[in-house]
C-alpha angles and dihedrals in degrees: 000000000000122000117228111246101205143348088265089052090052093053091046091052091051087066091065128088117282101343115181118198120202111203110202147135134219094236095052114106093200089051089051089053094058097034096085089054097051096084089052092048090049092050093046093048107049090159087077131067106217120215130182121224116191105219095208095049093046102034093139091053089049091052091048089052094042092243102151099147128055145248091042134160129209123182125204131184121192094338098316127104108239099179148342137207099194125159142113092252128107111260128213126215088249093053092050090048091051089052091051093046090052096055115110104232 
């Protein structure tokens, strides 16, 4: 999973095909819960390019996107948001997979 390098980099990546952004932070216990499953999810969903967004480093971007709880997931395709799984709740691998399966690609 690639880390975004800047806000401009984020917006450039959203223009790609099926970009999934994982908003997280190192200190977040619920983020730590899903983190071990992210490589599996990435491998099992090759139709998506996975990108990591550090919530603390990009707090202004998170506010702009209304991402106030982490971990959160936002999918873009060719510059358009196609779905989001954003809340303050802990997420399981199965819930993230259901979110991905429900996206209209």
